[in-house]
N, C-alpha and C positions, 0 to 999 in steps of 0.2 A: 597741923590741925588734924584731928582724927576724922576718919571717914566712916560713914555708916550707910546702909542701904535703906531707903524709905519703902513704904508699902507699895509704891508704884514701880519699885525696882531701880529708881535712879539713885546714884551714889550722891550722898550729901556730905559736905564738909562740916565741921563743927562751927564754922562761921555763918552758916545759913545758906551758903551758895550751893547751887546744884550743878551737876555736870552739864545741864543745858543752858547755863548762863545766869547772870545775876538778875536780869530783867524778869525772869520767870518766878522768882521767889516772892511769895505774898508778903513775907515779913519785910523784905527790902522795898517792895512797892509801898507798903504802909509807911515805912521810914521816910521814903522820898516825899510822900504826901505831907507828913508831919513837918519835915524840913521846909517845904514850900509854904505851908500854912504859917510857920514862924518867920517867914521872910529870909531864911538862910539860903541865899542863892548860890554861893560857891560850892557848898558841900554836895548838893545833889549832882552837880556837874562833875564833881571829882570823886564820887562815892567809891567807884572801883579802885581808884588810886589810894584813897584813904583806907579801904579795907585791906589792900595789899600791904600798905605801910604797917597797919596794926598787926597783921599776921606775921610780918617779918620782925618787927620791933617788940611785939608782945607787951605793950604798955598796960599798966593797971587801968581800971575804969576811969579814975579821976584824970590820969595823964592823957588818956585818949580823948576824953571830953575837952580838956584844956587845949589839946592839939587842934581839934576840929574848930572849937570856938576861936582860938587864936588866929587861925587862917581866915575865918569869917571877918574878924575885927580888922585884920591887916588889909583886907580887900577894901574896907570902908574908909581907911585912913588916907 
């Protein structure tokens, strides 16, 4: 993933994570709130692992969405 420097001087990766950790990123905080609102309980707990998987595997958007939702469904079965 490409790195760029934000106005605050922090390096940002193209996945939205900053050098100071995932919990500091407002986009990821909003994503966690959305997931909780939708009742998707597994994904927020595993978000860092899911993002690492996505960076390594580089799936397309549909494949990533299916991967995440598949894990949620498997938890409920």
